[in-house]
C-alpha positions, -999 to 999 in steps of 0.1 A, spaced: 32 64 382 35 47 348 -1 34 351 -14 70 354 -16 101 333 -20 137 343 -53 154 336 -64 189 346 -97 208 351 -106 242 366 -93 231 400 -59 219 388 -41 187 380 -45 151 392 -36 116 383 -60 94 363 -56 57 354 -38 57 320 -65 35 303 -95 54 317 -118 70 292 -129 96 318 -109 126 328 -102 149 358 -137 156 371 -147 119 372 -114 111 390 -122 137 416 -156 121 422 -140 86 425 -116 100 451 -143 119 470 -171 94 471 -156 61 482 -189 53 500 -209 24 488 -190 8 459 -223 9 440 -220 27 407 -249 44 390 -272 18 373 -264 7 338 -299 19 326 -291 54 339 -258 54 320 -276 43 289 -300 72 294 -272 97 297 -258 84 264 -292 88 247 -294 124 261 -260 133 248 -267 118 214 -300 136 210 -284 168 222 -256 166 196 -281 159 169 -302 189 180 -274 213 184 -261 204 149 -295 208 134 -298 242 151 -264 253 137 -244 253 169 -223 222 165 -204 211 135 -216 180 117 -183 163 121 -183 168 159 -220 159 161 -214 126 141 -185 117 163 -205 123 195 -234 103 182 -212 74 174 -195 75 208 -229 76 225 -242 47 204 -213 25 216 -224 32 252 -260 25 244 -249 -8 228 -234 -18 262 -197 -9 257 -175 9 282 -195 2 313 -164 0 334 -156 36 327 -186 48 347 -174 42 383 -190 72 402 -207 61 434 -245 65 439 -238 86 470 -222 116 454 -232 152 448 -270 155 450 -274 170 416 -256 141 399 -231 165 384 -203 139 388 -222 114 367 -231 140 341 -194 149 338 -184 113 338 -206 108 307 -194 141 291 -157 130 296 -161 95 284 -180 106 253 -156 134 246 -126 110 247 -143 85 225 -156 111 201 -122 128 198 -108 94 188 -136 88 163 -135 123 148 -98 127 150 -102 162 165 -105 176 200 -140 174 214 -145 191 247 -166 175 275 -183 208 285 -183 230 254 -193 202 229 -208 172 246 -226 192 273 -236 221 249 -269 237 258 -272 215 289 -266 215 326 -264 186 351 -295 201 366 -317 193 335 -297 163 323 -299 142 354 -337 147 360 -341 139 323 -319 108 326 -340 96 356 -372 101 336 -358 86 304 -344 55 321 -376 49 341 -397 53 310 -376 29 289 -376 2 316 -413 6 323 -423 5 286 -400 -22 274 -396 -44 305 -422 -39 333 -454 -35 313 -447 -65 291 -440 -86 322 -473 -75 337 -491 -83 305 -475 -118 306 -487 -122 342 -522 -111 333 -523 -135 304 -510 -164 326 -539 -157 350 -563 -156 320 -551 -190 308 -553 -205 343 -588 -193 347 -598 -211 315 -581 -243 328 -593 -244 364 -618 -216 368 -648 -238 371 -636 -255 402 -653 -245 435 -632 -241 466 -637 -228 502 -635 -191 504 -617 -176 534 -620 -144 554 -598 -138 584 -580 -170 573 -612 -188 584 -636 -208 563 -662 -186 545 -686 -190 516 -674 -209 486 -658 -192 456 -646 -205 422 -610 -204 411 -622 -181 383 -632 -156 410 -600 -159 430 -578 -156 399 -599 -128 384 -593 -108 416 -555 -112 412 -558 -103 376 -577 -71 384 -550 -61 408 -523 -66 382 -543 -48 355 -552 -19 377 -516 -15 389 -505 -15 352 -530 12 344 -518 33 373 -482 30 361 -491 39 325 -510 70 338 -481 82 359 -458 77 330 -475 106 312 -459 131 335 -426 113 336 -423 117 298 -425 155 301 -388 163 303 -366 188 321 -341 191 292 -339 226 280 -342 242 314 -304 241 320 -292 254 353 -323 267 371 -352 264 346 -347 296 327 -329 279 298 -298 299 300 -272 290 273 -296 268 254 -312 277 221 -349 285 226 -357 258 200 -334 233 217 -360 217 241 -385 209 214 -359 197 189 -343 175 216 -376 159 226 -383 152 189 -349 135 183 -349 116 216 -384 102 208 -372 90 174 -341 74 189 -358 56 218 -393 48 204 -412 65 232 -429 99 228 -413 126 249 -422 163 252 -406 193 268 -420 202 302 -444 231 303 -426 243 334 -388 235 336 -387 249 372 -411 221 382 -390 194 367 -357 207 381 -368 218 415 -389 187 422 -391 150 414 -429 148 420 -435 128 387 -410 101 398 -425 101 433 -459 95 417 -445 67 396 -428 51 426 -462 53 444 -478 33 416 -449 8 417 -457 4 454 -493 -4 445 -480 -31 423 -457 -44 450 -487 -46 474 -507 -65 449 -478 -88 442 -473 -95 479 -510 -104 482 -509 -128 453 -476 -143 465 -490 -149 500 -523 -164 487 -503 -188 466 -482 -198 496 -512 -204 518 -531 -224 491 -499 -245 485 -493 -251 522 -489 -286 534 -489 -310 517 -506 -328 546 -509 -304 575 -517 -272 555 -545 -262 531 -531 -282 502 -555 -267 477 -529 -264 450 -495 -278 442 -469 -253 430 -443 -266 405 -414 -282 423 -384 -261 413 -357 -271 438 -351 -290 471 -365 -271 500 -343 -281 528 -306 -290 535 -317 -314 563 -353 -325 555 -353 -348 524 -382 -344 501 -393 -310 513 -402 -285 486 -409 -248 492 -429 -221 474 -397 -204 463 -411 -181 435 -439 -166 457 -413 -161 485 -389 -143 461 -418 -122 448 -428 -112 483 -392 -101 491 -392 -80 460 -424 -64 472 -408 -56 505 -378 -41 488 -399 -19 465 -420 -6 494 -387 3 511 -374 20 479 -406 40 478 -399 53 513 -364 64 502 -378 81 470 -404 99 491 -378 113 514 -355 122 485 -384 137 466 -389 164 493 -352 174 490 -360 201 464 -344 232 478 -355 262 458 -345 255 422 -330 221 425 -336 187 440 -304 175 456 -310 138 461 -312 128 424 -287 99 423 -304 80 451 -338 86 434 -324 72 402 -309 41 419 -341 32 438 -367 38 410 -347 18 385 -342 -10 410 -379 -11 418 -388 -13 381 -363 -40 374 -372 -62 404 -409 -59 397 -405 -67 360 -384 -98 368 -406 -111 397 -438 -106 377 -424 -126 349 -413 -154 373 -447 -154 390 -465 -158 357 -442 -184 342 -431 -205 372 -461 -202 396 -494 -193 380 -489 -211 347 -478 -244 363 -497 -249 395 -520 -279 398 -553 -281 417 -557 -307 444 -593 -315 438 -598 -342 465 -585 -318 492 -607 -290 480 -638 -312 478 -633 -327 512 -630 -293 529 -659 -279 509 -683 -307 519 -676 -302 556 -676 -264 555 -701 -254 582 -704 -219 567 -724 -233 538 -753 -231 562 -754 -193 554 -775 -202 524 -803 -215 548 -806 -181 566 -835 -169 545 -853 -202 551 -847 -212 587 -833 -180 602 -798 -170 615 -801 -186 650 -812 -220 637 -785 -219 610 -758 -210 636 -769 -240 658 -767 -264 628 -732 -250 618 -718 -255 653 -732 -290 655 -718 -299 621 -684 -285 630 -684 -303 664 -693 -336 649 -672 -332 618 -702 -340 596 -713 -325 563 -736 -296 568 -763 -312 546 -765 -342 569 -770 -321 600 -795 -298 583 -815 -327 571 -816 -340 607 -824 -307 624 -850 -292 599 -880 -305 580 -865 -296 547 -863 -325 523 -828 -335 512 -836 -327 476 -843 -291 486 -812 -290 508 -791 -302 479 -803 -272 458 -799 -247 486 -764 -259 496 -750 -265 461 -715 -249 464 -715 -239 427 -748 -221 431 -735 -203 462 -707 -188 442 -732 -170 420 -747 -147 447 -784 -137 451 -811 -153 473 
């Protein structure tokens, strides 16, 4: 037992690893929840440290915590924010539904560190958790960690993806290609039109995420156990939001209704829904890239994605669209995460949601995966693909659907007959139209000009 020390809490004594910064309540959680082996995300732990730091500052400013203790707690929290002591947060995701074990894990680690820094006893509950409850801390940590990662990781990645699309439009946007509906040849479009559709999807998804973030940044902190604010200074919530905003660089405000933030996770469910919109958009873009890149001989072969790695362990020379495939898998994961968050979001029983840790895990994973995959799509797929002009021109010249432009002149039935004949004989539509109508070739060249057909109108 020399590798352990004895700790105690309100339930009695138990053994804790001698080098652990945490104390009894964390050890009970480690013993009770040997379920997944997955600890709470690092971003969530960082958010807990930011919360405890802002709480200490606020309680000190309000006259409830000595400056010496507050300074020691702040320094301890900063070390966690800086990435230290990660190994001392071992509590499993699948724990008590309020996340109390993770809140106490943070309280205990910070209390141990602060006691060493301040050279005086600092209590996990009475000092570090002053004016707080797990029931407002954990929802705040979910909101805070989500906001930090959306603002500093996801939105910049989406801006990078949008800019990659903008640059690619300038590079290849003038090129006309065969449009497709139902995966079948349709009227021509330009690369500018195709890429602008993707860009609009990305931009609209980003706008939806920004909008949903407004509610996420209205915090539960100050509501304490059930939303009434028991044991917290009436000025604590506003002071806390002010200090947290200054520390993190994002504007936070106290919720106008703490019962809403503690009893439900609707704001996070809404954010997850917007992340799902982005996932759907990303899946569409990834699959379009895969189709356009298919081949190189037996597929569409319209573009050539950058060759990043060998594509087969048995077929030499094969190269696969690995970045779009990875992005598509991310989309699938995020859509699945949203289903979990939706189910967990309805687990608000009276004054408390009791699936908070799994909500935290899934929302943070979704944000991180989307940020990383959007960056990869922009840098390693959109920015670097090349257009296969000969393949595009060959398909465009023989596209029988170009005959649609002749509908107003020769009628639908005659145009359909020409299209079928051109397809059957594998001839350019202009040659068959010249043969089957009395329109001069010069007029047909104007009517069937693919570039003109991308501009709409009669």
